[in-house]
N, C-alpha and C positions, 0 to 999 in steps of 0.2 A: 836650558831645559824646558823653563815654563814658555821662550817663545817659540820651540819646537811643538810643545802642546798646543799652544794657540793656533799656530799654521795649520798643525794638523784636524783641529778642531775648525777651521775656517774653511779649508778644503772640504772636509766631511759634509760641513753646514751647504758648500755651494753643491757638491755633488748632489745631497738630499735637493736642493731648490730645483736642479736641472730634473730630476727625478719625477719631481711632482709637476713641471711645466710639462715635462712627456707626456704623464699621464692625464693631464688635463687636455692637451691635444689631442690626443686620439680619443679619447672618451666618447666626446657625440658621435663621430661616426661608426664607433664600435657598439655604441649603446643602440642607434639609430636601426642597425641590422640585426642586433640580437635582442633587443627588447623582448621582441616575441616571434614565433614563427612567420615567416614570411611565406605567400603562398600558397599558405594551409588553411586558415581559418573559413575561410568564403567556402571552400569546396571540402573539406574536411567532413561534413554531415552526409554529402552526396556521396563519398567515398568510400566511409564505413557502409553506407546501407545499399547502393546501387554496384559499386563495387565487390565489396567484401561481403554482401549480403547479410549484415546486421538490422535488428529492431531496432524499435525507437528504445526502448527495455534496455537493451545491450549497449546504444549508444551513451544513454546517461549514466549507465553504469561502467563505462569507461571511463567517462569522467570521474563519477565517484571514486574508482579504483585509485587514479590517478590522484588526487587529493589525500586520499588513505594513506598511499606510499609516500606522498609527501611528509605527513605526519610520522609515519613509521621513520623514517630516514634523517629524519631534521636534528635527531640529539645527534647521532653517528656521523653526520655532516658539517655539522659545527666542529665536534674532537677533530675532524680530518683538515677542517681548514686552520684551525690553531696550529695543528701538528704540521704542516706543510707549507702553509700560509695561502695568501688571498690569489696571489696571481697564479701560482701552480693549480690552486683551487678552480679557476676559471680555465686554463688553458684544458683540463679535466673534463671538466663539465662540459666544454662546447665538444670537446669530441665525442663524448657521449650522446651529446644531441645528435650528432651525424648518425651513430651506429642505432637511435631509438629508431631516427627516420625509415633508414634501411631495412629494419625489423617489419615495420609497418607494412611497406611497398613489396616484403617477401611473404608476409605471412600468410597463413592455411587456414587457419582457425581461430576464434575468442582467444584463448590462452595466449596464441604469440601476440595479440595486442595488449593482452594485459601486461606481459613481458615488455613491450616496450614501452607501457605505460609505466613501470616501474623505475626503468633507464630513464625516461622523461621526468620523473619526479626527483629522481637524485639531482640531475644536470640542473632540473630548475630552481630548486634549492640551494644548493651551490651557490648559481648564479643571484639568486634572489639576497642572498647574506652577503656577498662579496663584491656584487657590482656597484651600487650607491656607495658601499664604504669604502671604496676602492676610493673614488671620486672625494669623498669628504676628507679621508685622509690628504689626499693633494693640495687641498684647499687650505691657506694658512688660516692659523689661529685670528680670531678678532670677532667683533659685535656681528660683523656684517656675514660671517660665513655661513649663516645658513641662509640669506640671501643670495648668495652666491650659487650655493649649490642649487638651489631652487632655480636659478635662471640656465645654470646648463644642464641640468637636468631635463627642465623645461623644453629645451631648446631641442635637445637629443629627442625627447620623448614625441616633440612635435616632428619632428624629419622622419623617424619612425612612421607615425602615422600617416604621412606624406606617402613615403617610399610603399608601407602597406596599402595606400588607395592604388597605386600604379598595378603593383602585382595582385592587388583584389580583381583587379580589372582583366588583367591578362587570365588569371587563375581561372574564371568560368569559360571564357572561350576556349581555352586551352584543354581545361577538363571536358569538352565537349568531344574536342579531336581526339585526344588521350588521356584517362583519367591518371595517369602516372606522371604526366609532363610535370603538373603544378608541383608535387613531390620531388620529382628529381631536381627542379629548380631551387625547392626549398632546401634540399640535399645540399646543392654547391653554396649557396649562401652560409650555409651553417661552417662549411668548410673554410670559405672564406673568412668569418667570425673566429675559428679555431686560430686559423694563421695571425688575424688581429690580435686576439689576446696574449700571444708569445710574445708581442713588443711592450707589455705593461712593465712597469716595474715595482718590485714590491719595496714599500716604503715603511710599513711598522716593524722594529728590530726585532729578530728572532727571540724568541722567550727559550728560557732553559725547557729540556724537553723533559718533560713528567709522566708520569703513567697515567693509564688510560683511568683509575679509580681516581684518583686526584683530580682528572680534569672532569668527570662526571660530578664529583664532590662542587667544584668550582661554578658548574653550570648549575647546581642545585641551588647553591648559597645566591647566584646571581638571579635566579628566578624568582627568590623570597624577597629581594629588593625592590625586584620590580612591579611585584602584586602587592608591593605596600604602598604603591604610588595611586591614588584615586584618579590622578589624570589620566594616568598609561592605562589603568582596565577600562575605564570608559573609552578612551581609543583603541583597544585591542577588540572592544565587544563591539564597538560602531564599524570596526574592519571587517568581523564575522558576519554584521546584517550586510554590508554593503557588496562585500565579495558576493556573496549567497546570490543575492538578486542580479550580480552581472552574468555570473556561469548560466545560472537559471535561463535568464532570456539571451544569452549567446546561444544555449541550445534551442531553444523555442524560435526564435528567431528564424531558423530556417524552415521547422515546421509549418511555422504560421503561412511564411511566403507557398508553402507546397500547398496549404490548405487552402489560399484563394487563388491556386490554379497560376503561379506565376514559373516560368522555362527556366528550367538549370542554368543554360546559358547567360540569364540576366543576373542570377547573382552578384555573380563577381562586377557587373556596373553598380548595382546596387552599393555593396559594400566598401567599393572603391569610393564612392562619392562620401560616403558616410565614415569613410576614414580619413577623406580631407578634413570633412567637418570637426574630427576628432581632432586632428593634428592641430586647426588653428585655435581650438578650445585648450591645447595642452601649452601652445605659446601663450597663451593668454591667461596662463595659471597664476600668475604674480597679480596681473591686475583683477583678476576675481576672487584672490586673497586678500589683494590692497582695498576691495570696495565692500565685501560683506564681513572680511574681518570674523568675529565671533559667531558670524550668521553663515560661514563657508559651506560648512558639513550640512547644515540645513537647507541651504541652496542646491545641493547635489543629489542630498539622497528623496529628499520629498519628492521631487518631479520623477525619480527615478523609479519608484515604489509606483505611483499612479501610473504612470507608460504601464506596467506592467498591468497593474488592473484594467486599465483602457483596452489595452491588446484583446484581453479576455472578452470583454464586451463587444467589441466588434465581431470577432470570429462567433460570439452566442446568438446575435441577431442575423448572423449568416447574410452578411449586406454583400451584394453586387460586386465585382472583382473594379468596377471602374471607381468605384464608392471604398471600397476596401480598402485598395492598395495605395491612393493618398493618403489615407488616415494613419494608417499603418506606414509609413514612411515618414511622418511629424513624428510619429510616437517613437520610431526608433533614433531619428535627429537628436529627440532629448535624450535620450538613453546614451549618446555616442559625445555627447556636450558634456555629459555630465562624468562620463568615464574619461574624456580626454586628460582634465587635469587632476584626476582623484590620486593616482598612485602616488603624483611625484609630492601632493601637498599633505597627505598622510604620512608619506615620507619625512617631510618636514616636522610636521607635528612629534611624530612618534622622537627625532633627531633631536629635540629641542632640551637643553640641560642635560647631556651626554657627553661621553669621551669613546673613542674606538673602540675599546673592552665591552660597553655597555651598548652600543650602538649595535655591536653583533650577537649581545643578550637581546636585546629587544628584540630585533628583527627573528631571532631564534623563536621566540617565545612567542610573537604574531604569526609567525609561519605556521607552530605547531596548533595552538589554538583554533587559527583559519581552516586548516585542512583537517583537523580533527571534526569539529562540527560541521563544514558544507560537507566534507563528505559523507556524514552520517546523512545527513538532510536530502541529498540529493540520491541516495540509495534509498530511502522513504521516496521519493518523489517520482524514481523511476517506476516502482510498482503502482503508484496512484494514477500516472499518466495511462496506463495499460487497462484500468479498469475505469477511469473518469475521461470522458471527453477533455482534449487540449482547451477548449474553451473554458471551461470549469476549473480546471488547474491553474491558466492562468488568473483568472478572479482570485482564487483562492488563494495561492501565492501573492498577486499583489495586494488584498485584501489584509492578509496576515502581515506584510512586509510595511507597509504604509501603517498602519495601527503600532507596529515595534519600533519602529523609526521614530513615530511622533513620541512615545512614551520616552524614548532611548534620549532623546535629543532633548528633553524637556529635564531629563538626569542630570544630564552633561551640561546643563547652564550652574551648575552649583560645583563643580568639578576641572573644566574644561575652558580655555579662552579669558583666563584671569590674568592679573599682573603677576609678573616674577615675583615679587613682595608678598604677593597675596596667596604664594603657595606654601605647602608644609615643605619641611625638610627633606622627606622621603619624596618628594617630588622631583630632588634637583638629584641626578644620577651620576654627576661628573667623578665621584669615587665609590667603590663599592667595597 
């Protein structure tokens, strides 16, 4: 009887290892196609303003609504993931992404676009919670688990940026031919990722079915434990500041190019080159971490905030295009170098001293705080840019961000980057 049980356990272990290897094999290609929307970001500002007739205020509000919806659906999405599993959740999320793109294309007013952002929020909250954790679950336990995760994730992210560079290059010219062509191709890619997600294997054992009230209570208890960790609180606040800068610059980049008189068809070329730079930077995230160690977040954040401030200064002086464009491109390059490795590194830092359950809870807390705060600030900023010129808005955002980053990094010297034995018990979330 014992031999039979041993054989069964060996067979189960073999099957589990096989599933894990399959997930690791699929993951880089899947992640490279679905890390974010392809054919999308280099033209979406133009699509909203030129094709759909939206104002700059409305474009900011679309982004703000997206972030707000992400905050609203965070807890329900976490409960859904626990109920149906990570694999089925990813399949559902990728299907919703495709629907959201269809709605954008057929939309006839601002409300339709808001609906599309609600669906997009649901999809990317699920994806953001499940995707990297699916990889982490598939990597065998050990001292180098985090390093292996970062290596695979960094490779996938880098590949995404290379693909994004190619698609961004094409998008600018396709937009001039027909504004809907880039979005149609984006929709096709979303269908491809939907079918790839079906090939993933569920690694985590199915937990016993629980009532929604019990699940919510468990989430609350998990959050309490997370917020006892000064290390995690510091990282969560830092992420809010960094993502705010990225989101703001993402919107302002298109506006500044138009302000200095760059034709729409060249947007794709500019963003494709920047995508290649981000890909190279993402691929070298391990080297960046190894070189800067405790100063990695400082290395990423200070130049990003400074570049925002300098963009405003360039517009403020109303320099000729021949001078302003090269200077802007240098600042864009800095932004993409900083953006490339960030998401992989912050995931690695947040996932330290955790298990599968706590990783989902940390991801939930991170997404919730990030989206509530950033959506609120972008809503305010949308009205500011209607009253104050873009140049002054950029200077203001850059100055506030730089001061905030400096103060926050100074505080984080006491809470992040210490040796494992120097942390308190509350910083270790292996068991909740």
